[in-house]
N, C-alpha and C positions, 0 to 999 in steps of 0.2 A: 722126575717123571717126564718133563719136557724133553730132556736129552734122550731118554728111552724111546719115546714116541718118535722123535726126530730120526733116531737111528733106524727104527722099524720102517718108517716111511721112506727114508733114503734108500734103504736096502731092499725094500719091497718084500720083507720076510713073510712069504705066504699070504700077503695082503694086497697084491697088485690089483686085483679086481675082486669084487664080491660075487658070490655064487648067484646064479639067476634066481629071481624071486626075493632078493634081499632089499627090495624097495617096494613102495606102493605101486600097484599096477595101473596102467593107462585106463582111463574111464572111471577109476575109483573117485569117490568124493574126497577132496582134500580136507584133512582135519582142521577145524577152526582153531585159531589161537590168537592170543594177544601177548605181546612181548615188549620189553623196553628195547628201543633201537637208538643207535647213535648215527649221526651223519655230521661229519666235521666235529665241531665242539658242542653240538646240540643233542640232548637226549629227549626223547618223547615216547609216547605209547604208539604201538603199531597194532592194528587189527586186520587180519587177513580179509575179512568180509568187507570192510570199508575200502581197502585197497582194490579189491576186485570190482567194485562199483566204477572204478576209473579205467580198468583195462586188465589184461593178464598180469600175472605175477610170476617172476622167476625167483624161486626159492632155492638157494644153494647152501647146503650144509658143508662145513669144513671142520677138520679135526681140532685145530688150535691156532689162534692168532700168533703171528710172528714166527711161525715155523717156515721153512723154505718153500715147501709146496703151496702152503696157504697164502704166503706172500706173493708168489708168482701168479697164483690164480686171482688174487685180489687185483693185482696190476692189470691182468688181462681183462677182467670185468670193467675196471675203471677206463681202460683204453677204448672199450667198445660201448660205453654207456650211451653215446649219441645214437648208436644203432638200436639199442633197446628202446630208447625214448621215441625214436622214429616209428617203432612198431607198437607204441602205446603201452609198453611194459614197465612195471616197477621191479627193480632188482633188490633182493634182500639176501644178504649173507648171514649165516647163523652158525654159532658154535656154543660150546659149553662155557666159554669165557665170561667173566663178569662184565657188567656194563662199563665199569671204569677202564678195563682192558680194551673193550670194543671202541670206546671213545678214542683211545690212542691209535688203535689199529685203523679206524675209520679215517683219521686225519693223516696218519703217516703212510699207510699202505694202500688204502682204498681211495686216497687222494680226495676225500670228502665228496666223492661222486655218487655214492649210493648208500643205502641203509645197511647197518650191521647190527644184528640182534643178539642179545645175551640170552642164553638158555642154560643157566647153571642148574645142574640136576638132570639135564637132557630130557625133560618131559616132552618138549616139542619134537626133538629128534626121535624119541621113542614112538610118538604118535605117527611119525612119518617113516617108521621102520629104517631109521638111519643111525644106528649105533654100532661101534666096533669096540672090541675089548671091554665092553660095558662101561667105559670111561670117557669115550670121545664120540663126537658126531662123525659118521662116515662121510666121505666126499661123495655126496649125492646131489644131483641137480634136478629140479622139477620145473616144468612149465605148467602153471595152473591157469586154465581157461577162465574167462569171466563168469561162466556158469558154476564155478567152484569144483570142476573135475580136473583130474590129472590128465593133461594133454601129452606130456612127455616126461620120462624119467630116465636118468642115466647115473650109474654108480661106477666109479673107478677112482682109486687113490691117485692115479696119474692126473694132475690138474690140466693137462694140455688141451683136452677136447671139450671141456665143459662149456666154454663160451661159444665156440663154433657150433656145437650141437644144439644148445638152447636157442641160439639165433636162428638156426635152420628150422627148428620146431616152431618158433614164433612165426617165421615167414610162412610156413605151411599152414599154421592155424589161421593166419590173416589172409592167406591167398596171395601174399606178396612174392614176387620173384626173388630168388637169391642172387648173390653176386659172387 
């Protein structure tokens, strides 16, 4: 199945972008959730509500750990984690992979820089209207404001613009100038 998904993602077989409305709308209330997360070699529980008490949350869904696009996206988020922290944001990547897989992905590809959540069964992805083929999380990024509402949403299987777009949305949310 990994090879099949990888082939679809690499070729963009009718999945390059998701039709409009295939994500939660801006200003909607972000669905509450608790999940197991890994960062480096540590596993703990993550609750959206608790994280929002400290600042905005960038929640990005990705199809599957260790596939080429997901690895490239993880590297991009890791390379820009200082920018997210400067804006007071917590970054959480999430896919349907197990927590054991997310522990490895966190250390190897996310460079232990941010949280990676396990969503086996895709219940969280479903709540965020972020599933494709019924089997995987779609590549959708959300910026969730401290008040618990969606401030920004972007869906594209192309991993290239998720970091730049979420950083721009955070700057707009905080009133910080871009660069």
